C-alpha positions as CSV (number, residue, x, y, z in Angstrom):
1,M,-153.1,10.4,25.2
2,A,-150.2,9.3,27.5
3,E,-146.7,10.1,26.5
4,L,-145.0,6.8,26.9
5,G,-141.3,6.2,27.4
6,N,-141.1,6.5,31.2
7,P,-141.7,3.9,33.9
8,R,-144.8,5.7,35.4
9,S,-146.7,5.9,32.1
10,T,-145.8,2.3,31.2
11,I,-147.0,1.0,34.6
12,E,-150.2,3.0,34.4
13,I,-151.2,1.6,30.9
14,I,-150.2,-1.9,31.8
15,Q,-152.3,-1.8,35.0
16,K,-155.2,-0.2,33.3
17,H,-155.5,-3.0,30.7
18,G,-154.5,-5.8,33.2
19,F,-151.6,-6.7,30.8
20,L,-149.4,-9.6,31.8
21,F,-145.9,-10.0,30.3
22,Q,-145.5,-13.2,28.4
23,K,-142.1,-14.9,28.6
24,K,-142.7,-16.8,25.3
25,F,-142.7,-13.5,23.4
26,G,-139.6,-12.2,25.1
27,Q,-141.3,-8.9,26.2
28,N,-139.1,-6.2,27.6
29,F,-140.5,-2.7,27.2
30,L,-138.2,0.3,26.9
31,I,-138.7,2.9,29.6
32,D,-135.9,5.4,28.9
33,P,-136.6,8.4,26.7
34,H,-132.9,9.1,26.0
35,V,-132.5,5.6,24.6
36,L,-135.6,6.0,22.4
37,E,-134.2,9.3,21.0
38,K,-130.9,7.6,20.3
39,I,-132.7,4.9,18.3
40,I,-134.6,7.4,16.2
41,R,-131.3,9.4,15.6
42,A,-129.4,6.3,14.7
43,A,-132.0,5.2,12.3
44,G,-132.0,8.7,10.7
45,I,-135.8,8.7,10.3
46,T,-137.3,11.5,8.2
47,G,-140.7,12.4,6.9
48,E,-139.9,10.6,3.6
49,D,-139.5,7.2,5.4
50,F,-141.9,4.2,5.5
51,V,-140.8,2.4,8.7
52,L,-141.6,-1.2,9.6
53,E,-141.5,-1.6,13.4
54,I,-141.3,-5.2,14.7
55,G,-142.8,-5.8,18.1
56,P,-144.1,-2.4,19.2
57,G,-145.3,-3.6,22.6
58,I,-147.5,-0.9,24.1
59,G,-146.4,1.6,21.4
60,T,-143.7,3.5,23.2
61,M,-141.2,3.6,20.3
62,T,-144.0,3.7,17.8
63,Q,-145.0,7.2,19.1
64,Y,-141.4,8.4,18.6
65,L,-141.3,6.9,15.1
66,A,-144.7,8.3,14.2
67,E,-143.5,11.8,15.1
68,A,-140.5,11.5,12.7
69,A,-141.6,9.2,9.9
70,G,-144.0,9.5,6.9
71,H,-145.7,6.2,7.8
72,V,-145.1,3.5,10.4
73,C,-146.4,-0.1,10.0
74,A,-146.1,-1.9,13.4
75,V,-146.3,-5.7,13.5
76,E,-147.2,-7.2,16.9
77,I,-147.7,-10.9,17.5
78,D,-149.4,-10.6,21.0
79,R,-153.1,-10.0,20.4
80,N,-153.4,-8.8,24.1
81,L,-151.4,-5.7,23.1
82,I,-153.7,-4.7,20.2
83,P,-156.3,-2.9,22.3
84,I,-153.5,-1.0,24.1
85,L,-151.9,0.0,20.8
86,H,-155.3,1.3,19.5
87,E,-155.4,3.5,22.6
88,T,-151.7,4.7,22.7
89,L,-151.6,5.3,19.0
90,A,-155.0,6.8,18.5
91,G,-153.6,10.3,17.8
92,Y,-151.4,9.2,15.0
93,E,-153.0,8.9,11.5
94,N,-149.7,7.7,10.0
95,V,-149.6,4.4,11.9
96,S,-151.0,1.1,11.0
97,V,-150.9,-2.0,13.3
98,L,-150.8,-5.6,12.1
99,N,-151.5,-8.4,14.6
100,E,-149.2,-10.9,12.9
101,D,-146.0,-13.0,13.5
102,I,-143.3,-11.2,11.6
103,L,-141.7,-14.5,10.6
104,K,-144.8,-15.4,8.7
105,V,-145.4,-12.0,7.1
106,D,-144.4,-11.6,3.4
107,V,-142.5,-8.3,4.1
108,A,-141.5,-7.9,0.4
109,A,-145.3,-8.0,-0.6
110,L,-146.1,-5.6,2.2
111,V,-143.5,-3.1,0.9
112,R,-144.9,-3.4,-2.6
113,E,-148.5,-2.8,-1.4
114,R,-147.8,-0.1,1.2
115,N,-144.7,1.7,-0.2
116,G,-144.8,1.0,-3.9
117,G,-141.8,-1.3,-3.6
118,R,-139.5,1.5,-2.5
119,P,-136.9,0.8,0.1
120,I,-138.0,1.0,3.8
121,K,-136.3,1.3,7.2
122,V,-136.8,-1.3,9.8
123,V,-136.7,-0.3,13.5
124,A,-137.2,-2.8,16.3
125,N,-136.7,-3.7,20.0
126,L,-136.3,-7.4,19.1
127,P,-137.1,-10.3,21.3
128,Y,-133.7,-11.9,21.9
129,Y,-134.7,-15.4,21.1
130,I,-135.6,-14.6,17.5
131,T,-133.3,-11.8,16.6
132,T,-131.2,-13.8,14.1
133,P,-134.2,-15.4,12.2
134,I,-135.8,-12.0,11.9
135,I,-132.7,-10.3,10.5
136,M,-131.7,-13.2,8.3
137,G,-135.3,-13.4,7.0
138,L,-135.3,-9.7,6.0
139,F,-131.9,-10.1,4.2
140,E,-132.4,-13.4,2.5
141,S,-135.9,-12.6,1.1
142,H,-134.3,-9.5,-0.5
143,V,-136.8,-7.0,1.1
144,P,-136.0,-3.6,-0.3
145,L,-134.3,-2.0,2.7
146,K,-132.4,1.2,3.4
147,S,-131.4,0.2,6.9
148,V,-132.3,-2.0,9.9
149,T,-131.9,-0.4,13.3
150,V,-132.4,-2.8,16.2
151,M,-132.1,-3.2,19.9
152,V,-130.5,-6.6,20.4
153,Q,-128.7,-8.5,23.1
154,K,-125.1,-7.1,23.5
155,E,-123.7,-10.5,22.7
156,V,-125.6,-10.5,19.4
157,A,-124.4,-7.0,18.5
158,D,-120.8,-8.2,19.1
159,R,-121.4,-11.2,16.8
160,M,-122.7,-8.9,14.0
161,K,-119.5,-6.8,14.1
162,S,-116.9,-9.6,14.6
163,G,-114.3,-10.8,12.1
164,P,-112.5,-14.1,11.3
165,G,-110.8,-15.9,14.2
166,S,-112.7,-14.4,17.0
167,K,-115.0,-16.5,19.2
168,D,-118.0,-14.3,18.2
169,Y,-117.5,-14.8,14.5
170,G,-120.1,-16.9,12.8
171,A,-122.9,-17.2,10.2
172,L,-124.6,-14.0,11.4
173,S,-121.3,-12.0,11.2
174,L,-120.9,-13.1,7.6
175,A,-124.5,-12.4,6.6
176,V,-124.3,-8.9,8.1
177,Q,-121.0,-8.2,6.2
178,Y,-122.5,-9.4,3.0
179,Y,-125.7,-7.4,3.2
180,A,-124.9,-4.4,5.3
181,E,-122.5,-2.2,7.2
182,A,-122.9,-2.5,10.9
183,Y,-122.6,0.5,13.3
184,L,-123.0,0.2,17.1
185,A,-125.1,3.2,18.1
186,A,-125.4,2.7,21.9
187,N,-125.0,0.2,24.7
188,V,-128.1,-0.1,26.8
189,P,-128.1,-1.4,30.4
190,P,-130.9,-3.7,31.8
191,N,-132.4,-0.9,33.9
192,C,-133.8,0.8,30.8
193,F,-136.4,-1.9,30.4
194,M,-139.4,-3.3,32.1
195,P,-139.1,-6.1,33.2
196,R,-135.3,-5.9,33.4
197,P,-133.5,-8.5,31.2
198,K,-130.7,-10.4,32.8
199,V,-128.2,-9.2,30.1
200,G,-127.0,-5.9,28.6
201,S,-128.4,-4.7,25.2
202,A,-127.1,-2.6,22.3
203,V,-128.6,-0.6,19.5
204,I,-127.0,-1.5,16.2
205,R,-127.7,0.0,12.7
206,L,-127.2,-2.1,9.6
207,T,-127.0,0.2,6.6
208,C,-127.8,-2.0,3.6
209,H,-125.2,-2.3,0.7
210,K,-126.5,-1.3,-2.7
211,E,-124.2,-4.1,-4.1
212,P,-122.7,-6.9,-2.0
213,P,-119.0,-6.4,-1.2
214,V,-118.1,-9.8,-2.8
215,K,-119.3,-11.4,-6.0
216,V,-120.6,-14.9,-5.8
217,K,-122.4,-16.9,-8.5
218,D,-124.8,-18.7,-6.1
219,E,-125.6,-16.7,-3.0
220,R,-127.8,-19.5,-1.5
221,L,-125.0,-22.1,-1.9
222,M,-122.5,-19.7,-0.2
223,F,-124.8,-19.3,2.8
224,R,-125.4,-23.1,3.0
225,L,-121.6,-23.5,3.2
226,I,-121.4,-20.8,5.8
227,R,-124.2,-22.3,8.0
228,A,-122.7,-25.8,7.7
229,S,-119.2,-24.7,8.6
230,F,-120.4,-23.1,11.8
231,N,-122.9,-25.8,12.8
232,Q,-120.0,-27.9,14.0
233,R,-117.4,-25.2,14.9
234,R,-114.9,-27.6,16.4
235,K,-114.6,-29.7,13.3
236,T,-112.5,-29.0,10.3
237,L,-114.3,-27.2,7.5
238,A,-113.9,-30.3,5.3
239,N,-115.7,-32.5,7.9
240,S,-118.4,-29.9,8.7
241,L,-119.3,-29.5,5.0
242,G,-119.0,-33.2,4.3
243,N,-121.4,-34.1,7.2
244,S,-124.0,-31.5,6.3
245,P,-127.4,-32.8,5.1
246,E,-127.9,-29.5,3.2
247,L,-124.9,-30.2,0.9
248,S,-124.0,-33.0,-1.4
249,F,-120.3,-32.5,-2.1
250,T,-117.9,-35.4,-1.6
251,K,-114.9,-35.0,0.8
252,E,-112.7,-35.2,-2.3
253,E,-114.4,-32.3,-4.0
254,I,-114.2,-30.2,-0.8
255,G,-110.6,-31.1,-0.2
256,A,-109.6,-30.2,-3.9
257,A,-111.4,-26.8,-3.7
258,L,-109.6,-26.0,-0.4
259,E,-106.2,-27.1,-1.9
260,E,-106.8,-24.9,-5.0
261,M,-107.4,-21.9,-2.6
262,G,-104.2,-22.6,-0.8
263,L,-106.0,-23.6,2.4
264,S,-104.9,-26.4,4.8
265,P,-107.2,-29.5,4.7
266,T,-107.5,-29.0,8.5
267,V,-108.7,-25.4,8.3
268,R,-111.9,-24.5,10.3
269,G,-114.7,-22.3,9.0
270,E,-114.0,-19.6,11.6
271,A,-110.7,-18.8,9.8
272,L,-112.3,-18.0,6.4
273,T,-113.2,-14.5,5.3
274,L,-116.4,-13.6,3.4
275,E,-114.3,-13.5,0.2
276,Q,-113.0,-17.0,0.8
277,F,-116.5,-18.4,1.4
278,A,-117.6,-16.8,-1.9
279,E,-114.6,-18.3,-3.7
280,L,-115.2,-21.7,-2.2
281,A,-118.9,-21.6,-3.3
282,D,-117.8,-20.7,-6.8
283,R,-115.2,-23.5,-7.0
284,L,-117.6,-26.2,-5.6
285,A,-120.3,-25.1,-8.0
286,A,-117.9,-25.3,-10.9
287,A,-116.6,-28.8,-9.8
288,V,-120.2,-30.1,-9.9
289,T,-120.8,-28.6,-13.3
290,E,-117.6,-30.2,-14.7
291,A,-118.5,-33.5,-13.2
């Protein structure tokens, strides 16, 4: 069985199976053992862990995970990779492969069935075009998680770690703050992948909070407010929320809530902290109840 994680082994297995990279799946395979080791270290994988790997590709990182974890469940959307995975992972009895789209998998049900509902670790080299939906999907569906350690586009890693007022601050920054603590484990240049992406990447670990850092009565409402406020960044918060099809508050209700919070009627969403969004959600919910 070939030790993957270097360019020669990757090329050999790709050529042997006549595999063609598919742009629609955003496929960039890791070919640097040092980076692979950094990911395993950052994720803190132990023999006690059940690991969900998203997008295993040809199984390069899966081999590293299988050496360290109790069990690895690898979810791969591209059916052309399944025969390759059966070959590259043949020596590991603690790996199962699912040929599914992760966005359509009920991960919470999978964790109940495969790990008795106990918290899992997620590790992935994520396709850049669906990084945010995957991470948000894991958080919002309340999958029992210890941590999520992912390779993402450098720009996305910056967004996850940014605070109010910066150009990178947005809905993803707030979601990460609410659900987890972000730690940048490594920056990864394009030459560590095949084919080379046009942008730099980063490994980021999100360690999930046991309790969110802010209290809010209606979490879903808070995130609807957050999404609406960043959908039209250049507009004032009052206009962004008033124009959102997801929300049904009047401009008067929004204006009154902002005034009660001591905020200017012309404030923009990017100026608000997570605590302020939670307070705004509670005030708007209360205004509707009173009405």
